[in-house]
C-alpha positions as CSV (number, residue, x, y, z in Angstrom):
1,Q,-12.2,-16.0,1.7
2,V,-10.7,-13.1,0.2
3,Q,-7.0,-13.3,0.0
4,L,-4.8,-10.5,-0.8
5,V,-1.4,-11.4,-1.8
6,E,1.1,-8.3,-1.5
7,S,5.0,-8.2,-2.9
8,G,8.0,-5.3,-3.3
9,G,9.0,-4.7,0.3
10,G,12.6,-4.7,1.3
11,L,15.4,-2.7,1.9
12,A,16.2,0.7,0.7
13,Q,18.6,3.8,1.2
14,P,17.3,7.2,2.1
15,G,16.0,8.9,-1.0
16,G,15.5,5.4,-2.7
17,S,12.4,3.9,-4.1
18,L,10.4,0.7,-3.7
19,R,7.0,-0.3,-5.4
20,L,4.5,-2.4,-3.8
21,S,2.0,-4.6,-5.2
22,C,-0.9,-6.3,-3.9
23,R,-3.2,-8.7,-6.2
24,P,-6.6,-9.7,-4.3
25,S,-8.0,-13.1,-5.0
26,R,-11.2,-11.7,-6.7
27,S,-11.9,-8.7,-8.9
28,I,-11.1,-5.3,-7.6
29,F,-13.8,-4.2,-9.1
30,T,-15.7,-5.8,-6.1
31,F,-14.2,-3.5,-3.6
32,D,-15.4,0.0,-3.4
33,A,-11.9,1.0,-2.7
34,M,-8.4,-0.3,-2.1
35,G,-5.8,1.1,0.0
36,W,-2.0,0.7,2.1
37,Y,-1.6,1.0,5.4
38,R,1.7,0.8,7.4
39,Q,2.3,0.0,11.0
40,A,5.7,1.0,12.7
41,P,6.9,-0.7,15.6
42,G,5.1,0.6,18.7
43,K,2.6,2.4,16.9
44,Q,-0.8,2.1,15.5
45,R,-1.5,1.0,11.9
46,D,-2.2,4.1,9.9
47,V,-3.3,4.8,6.5
48,V,-1.0,5.8,3.6
49,A,-3.0,6.1,0.5
50,T,-6.7,4.7,-0.8
51,I,-8.0,4.4,-4.1
52,T,-11.5,4.1,-4.8
53,N,-13.3,2.3,-7.5
54,G,-13.7,5.5,-9.9
55,G,-10.3,5.9,-9.4
56,R,-10.0,9.1,-6.7
57,T,-7.1,8.9,-4.5
58,N,-5.9,10.1,-1.5
59,Y,-2.9,10.4,0.9
60,T,-1.7,10.7,4.2
61,A,-0.1,14.1,4.6
62,S,3.6,12.7,5.0
63,V,3.9,10.9,1.9
64,K,2.6,13.4,-0.5
65,G,4.5,14.2,-3.2
66,R,6.6,11.0,-2.4
67,F,4.2,8.2,-2.7
68,T,1.7,7.4,-5.9
69,I,-1.4,4.7,-5.6
70,S,-2.1,3.0,-8.8
71,R,-4.3,0.4,-10.0
72,N,-4.0,-2.1,-13.1
73,N,-7.5,-3.3,-14.1
74,A,-6.1,-5.6,-16.6
75,K,-3.6,-7.5,-14.2
76,N,-6.4,-6.8,-11.0
77,T,-3.3,-5.2,-9.1
78,V,-2.8,-2.1,-7.0
79,Y,0.7,-0.5,-6.4
80,L,2.1,1.9,-4.3
81,Q,5.4,3.8,-5.8
82,M,7.2,5.0,-3.2
83,N,9.9,7.5,-3.9
84,S,12.0,9.8,-2.0
85,L,11.9,7.5,0.9
86,N,13.2,8.4,4.3
87,P,13.9,6.4,7.5
88,E,10.8,7.4,9.1
89,D,8.8,5.3,6.2
90,T,9.9,2.2,7.7
91,A,7.1,-0.1,8.6
92,V,5.0,-3.0,7.6
93,Y,2.8,-1.9,4.8
94,Y,-0.6,-3.7,4.8
95,C,-2.9,-3.8,1.7
96,N,-6.6,-3.1,2.3
97,A,-9.7,-3.8,0.5
98,H,-13.0,-2.6,1.5
99,A,-16.4,-3.7,0.8
100,L,-18.8,-3.9,3.3
101,L,-15.7,-5.8,5.4
102,D,-12.3,-5.0,5.6
103,Y,-9.6,-7.7,4.2
104,W,-5.9,-7.2,4.6
105,G,-2.8,-8.4,3.5
106,Q,-0.1,-10.2,5.1
107,G,2.0,-7.5,5.6
108,T,5.4,-6.8,3.6
109,Q,8.3,-5.2,5.6
110,V,9.9,-2.0,4.3
111,T,13.0,-0.9,6.0
112,V,14.8,2.4,5.1
113,S,18.1,2.7,5.9
114,A,21.9,3.8,4.9
């Protein structure tokens, strides 16, 4: 059973920053890709950013230029740096790891409010 441990959510003011971390219970090299998804109240879960095993990244249009997904292989951790946050970014953020199956973290709340 793969576990994804997330951390770093919380409250931020508009224009502020937060960094999310996700550490899987096995090597990140065993996954084809990892990513971050988010789900706002009453909405479906949508992709935010992904990073492949080869380091290629993809972002949903609304976060391009503000969010950065990265990985630290030595720490076996994937990060989501979120800058210039706005209230529309408020959601539960989920870490995802894909390798034939999809694995999900427990979710971490991000709230952007003045």
